N, C-alpha and C positions, 0 to 999 in steps of 0.2 A: 504494500500500500504506500502510495506517495501522496502527500498533500502539499500543494503549492502555497506560497505566501498569500494570505488573504482568503484562502479557501476554508479554513477551519471554522467551526461553529463557535461563536462568542456569546457568552451570557453573563449576567451579573450574578455572582454567588451571594455576596453580602454587600451592603452599601460601601462603595468605593473599591470593590474588588471584582475584577472580571477575569473569566477563564476562557481561553480559546483552546479547545481540544484540537491538538495538532494532528495526531496520528495514534492508532492503536492496533494491537494485534490480538492474538489469543491470550497472551500472558502479561502484556504491559500496555500502559496508556501514557502518552506524553502530552502535557499541557503547558500553555504559556499564561502565566498570571500577571496581571497588571494591577498594582495597588497604588492608590493615591496616598499622599503623605497623611499620616494619622489613621489610616484604615486599620481595623483590628480583626484578627481571626480569633474567636474565643477559644478557651481551653476545650479540647476535644481529643478523641482518639478514634482510630478506625483499624480494621484488620490488615490494611494494605501497607506494605513496605513503601516508603516515600523517599526518593532520591532527588536532590535538587541542585541547581546551579544558579547563582546570583548573576544576572546579566547587567543590571544597572540599579543604582539607588543604594539604600541601606535598610536592613531589616533587623529587628530584634526578635529572636526566637526564645521562648521559655520552654524547655524540654524537661519534664519531670522536676521542675524547680530550678534547673540550671539555666542561667541567662547566657545567650550566645548572640553577639552582634555579628552580622555578616555583611560583606561588601562585595563589589563586583569581582568575579573570579572565584569566590569562596563556594564550597559545595558541602553537602550533608547527606546523610542517610539515616532515616528514622525507622526503626523496626515497627511492625504492626503492633497495635495495642498500647503504644506509648502516648501518654498525655502530653499535648503540646499546644502552644498558642503563638501568635506572632503579631507584631505591630510594625507598620511601615514608618521608619524614621525619616524617609524621603520618598518621593515618588519612585516606585520600584518595578522592575520586570524580572520575573523568575521563571525558569524552566524546571518542571518537575515531572518525574516518571513514577507511576504507581504500579505495583504488582501485588496481587492480580489486578486485572482491569477494574477500575471503579465504574461500575454500571451507572452510577448517578452522574458521572461526568461525560457520558456518551451523548 
């Protein structure tokens, strides 16, 4: 499967946070998140492993109580079931891959 720039499905997940589902297969899904400055992802967990790459901006992750500030070029991997939250310290773009596929992001 190939998806060209501008072809992905974009939707607002939370106020100030949009997701463009880029591509997916049988086992993984990749999405591009755009967060406006100050946008917050509340504490949550899901069974999916989540691997990410910070493209632009700055983000503060709180993962099981540990604070992690990320900048462009930084990456992460969160195991499924781990509680985490995030806030955009600046307008930010993030690429994330989920495994297994998040059906709610299709």
